[in-house]
C-alpha positions in Angstrom: -11.3 6.0 -21.4 -11.6 9.8 -21.6 -10.5 12.2 -18.9 -14.1 13.3 -18.1 -15.2 9.7 -17.8 -12.4 9.0 -15.3 -13.4 11.9 -13.1 -17.1 10.9 -13.3 -16.1 7.5 -12.0 -14.0 9.0 -9.2 -16.9 11.1 -8.1 -18.7 7.9 -7.2 -16.6 7.8 -4.1 -18.7 9.6 -1.4 -17.1 12.9 -0.2 -14.0 12.4 -2.5 -14.3 15.8 -4.0 -14.6 17.4 -0.6 -11.2 16.1 0.6 -8.2 16.2 -1.7 -6.3 14.0 0.8 -8.7 11.2 0.2 -8.2 11.5 -3.6 -4.4 11.3 -3.0 -4.8 8.3 -0.8 -6.9 6.6 -3.5 -4.3 7.1 -6.2 -1.3 6.1 -4.0 -3.0 3.0 -2.6 -3.9 1.9 -6.1 -0.3 2.3 -7.3 1.0 0.4 -4.3 -1.6 -2.4 -4.9 -0.6 -2.7 -8.5 3.2 -2.5 -7.7 4.3 -1.9 -11.3 7.7 -0.6 -10.3 9.1 -0.6 -6.7 10.4 2.9 -7.0 7.0 4.2 -8.1 5.3 2.2 -5.3 7.7 3.6 -2.7 7.2 7.1 -3.9 3.4 6.5 -3.7 3.9 5.2 -0.1 5.8 8.4 0.9 3.0 10.6 -0.6 0.4 8.4 1.1 1.9 9.0 4.5 1.9 12.7 3.9 -1.8 12.7 2.8 -2.7 10.4 5.7 -1.0 13.0 8.0 -3.5 15.6 6.8 -6.4 13.2 7.6 -5.0 12.5 11.0 -5.3 16.2 11.9 -9.1 15.7 11.8 -8.8 13.3 14.7 -5.5 14.1 16.5 -3.6 17.1 17.7 -1.5 18.3 14.7 1.7 17.7 16.7 0.8 14.0 17.0 -0.1 13.9 13.3 3.5 15.0 12.5 4.8 12.0 14.5 2.7 9.7 12.3 4.4 11.3 9.2 7.9 11.0 10.7 7.4 7.3 11.5 6.2 6.8 7.9 9.3 8.5 6.5 11.5 6.2 8.6 9.6 3.2 7.3 10.1 4.3 3.7 13.8 4.9 4.4 14.2 1.3 5.7 12.4 -0.1 2.7 14.5 2.0 0.3 17.8 0.9 1.8 16.6 -2.7 1.7 15.7 -2.5 -1.9 19.0 -1.0 -2.8 21.0 -3.5 -0.8 19.3 -6.5 -2.5 19.3 -4.8 -5.9 15.5 -5.3 -6.0 13.8 -5.5 -9.4 16.9 -6.7 -11.2 18.0 -10.3 -12.0 20.5 -11.5 -9.4 24.0 -11.7 -10.8 25.0 -15.1 -12.2 21.5 -16.6 -12.5 20.5 -18.4 -15.7 17.0 -18.4 -17.3 16.5 -22.0 -16.1 17.5 -21.1 -12.6 15.2 -18.2 -12.5 12.3 -20.3 -13.7 13.1 -23.0 -11.1 13.1 -20.5 -8.3 9.9 -18.9 -9.6 11.7 -15.6 -9.9 9.8 -14.8 -13.2 6.1 -14.9 -14.0 4.5 -16.1 -17.1 3.8 -13.2 -19.6 0.9 -12.7 -22.0 1.0 -10.6 -25.2 -1.5 -7.7 -25.4 -1.0 -6.0 -28.7 2.5 -4.6 -28.8 3.0 -5.1 -25.1 3.3 -8.1 -22.8 1.9 -8.3 -19.3 2.9 -10.7 -16.5 0.4 -13.0 -14.9 1.1 -11.6 -11.5 0.4 -8.0 -12.7 -2.8 -9.1 -14.4 -4.0 -10.7 -11.2 -3.1 -7.5 -9.3 -5.2 -5.4 -11.8 -8.2 -7.7 -11.4 -8.0 -7.8 -7.6 -7.6 -4.0 -7.5 -10.5 -3.3 -9.8 -12.8 -5.7 -7.7 -11.7 -4.0 -4.5 -12.4 -0.5 -5.9 -15.8 -1.6 -7.1 -16.6 -3.0 -3.6 -15.4 0.2 -1.9 -17.5 2.3 -4.3 -20.5 0.2 -3.5 -20.0 0.5 0.2 -19.4 4.3 0.2 -22.5 4.8 -1.9 -24.6 3.5 1.0 -25.8 6.6 2.8 -26.5 4.6 6.0 -23.0 3.1 6.2 -20.7 4.6 8.9 -17.8 2.9 10.7 -18.5 2.7 14.4 -16.6 5.3 16.3 -15.9 7.6 13.4 -17.6 11.0 14.0 -20.6 11.7 11.7 -19.2 15.1 10.7 -16.1 13.4 9.2 -17.6 11.1 6.5 -14.5 11.4 4.3 -12.5 9.5 7.1 -14.8 6.5 6.4 -13.9 6.6 2.7 -10.1 6.9 3.4 -10.2 4.0 5.9 -12.0 1.7 3.4 -9.6 2.6 0.6 -6.4 2.1 2.7 -7.5 -1.1 4.3 -9.2 -2.6 1.2 -6.3 -1.9 -1.2 -3.8 -2.6 1.5 -5.2 -6.2 1.8 -5.0 -6.5 -2.0 -1.3 -5.5 -2.0 -0.6 -7.8 0.9 -2.4 -10.9 -0.5 -1.3 -10.5 -4.2 2.5 -11.1 -3.6 4.7 -13.7 -2.0 7.6 -11.2 -2.1 8.3 -9.4 1.2 8.8 -6.0 -0.3 5.6 -5.5 -2.3 3.6 -7.4 0.3 5.1 -5.2 3.0 4.0 -2.0 1.2 0.5 -3.4 1.1 0.7 -4.2 4.8 1.8 -0.6 5.6 -1.1 0.7 3.5 -3.5 -1.5 5.6 -1.8 -0.4 8.9 -2.3 3.3 7.9 -6.0 2.7 7.5 -6.2 0.8 10.7 -4.3 3.6 12.6 -6.7 6.1 11.0 -9.6 4.2 12.3 -8.1 3.6 15.7 -7.3 7.3 16.1 -11.1 7.9 16.1 -11.4 5.6 19.0 -8.3 6.3 21.1 -6.1 9.4 21.0 -3.8 8.4 23.9 -0.1 9.0 23.7 0.6 5.4 24.8 -1.2 4.0 21.9 0.5 6.4 19.5 3.9 5.2 20.8 2.8 1.5 20.5 1.7 1.9 16.9 4.8 3.8 16.0 7.0 1.0 17.5 4.8 -1.6 15.6 5.4 0.1 12.3 9.2 0.3 12.8 9.3 -3.3 14.0 7.4 -4.5 10.9 9.7 -2.5 8.6 12.7 -4.2 10.1 11.1 -7.6 9.8 10.3 -7.0 6.1 13.9 -5.9 5.6 15.2 -9.1 7.2 12.8 -11.3 5.2 13.7 -9.6 1.9 17.4 -10.1 2.5 16.9 -13.7 3.7 14.8 -14.5 0.6 17.6 -13.3 -1.7 20.2 -15.2 0.3 18.1 -18.4 0.1 18.0 -18.1 -3.7 21.8 -18.1 -3.8 22.0 -21.0 -1.4 19.7 -23.1 -3.5 21.8 -22.4 -6.6 25.0 -23.2 -4.8 23.6 -26.5 -3.8 
């Protein structure tokens, strides 16, 4: 696919060109949904929080938007420390190929030319493409507006749909706590962006910040518990 063709396709998103932050959200949410590499996905999540912070300034006081960004950075720090502690993305020490297959730690791979692609990644690609096509179709409807979002901020509608749609893809496409958690945080960012159009109270801001940190800690616990359960099964 040529570069001009890619940009022509991107322009199908309503108001995408008018807001660079929405374009950044689109790219980062897609990378998180695909979850090709956890480091790349985590970097995308960091950039996504920064871009979302710019979008929040259209709805909230800039000082409150900074709090959203800080909470996102703490979430990413927790996820990074968890991934490093469990050595995520690498085969656990001492596991044989048969043990990995028995615990479903590996996915069936299919040859595509000189490369191979895992079944899980292929499913992620299909789900992501379908979600993007659906979002494109919705944003092309001139009469569609999310209730509560100001009419003068149509790009907020697009950002919310991208974050929540691709966030659900990332959440549903994995049984592993870490990639599913990144999808969940993408969805939560979209939800918070929508809720900011309905309620700008400090109390709700604090509640959502606490929710994000609690979810991050829960994901960290589940990821470590899953790795510990693998070793327990092998020992048995």
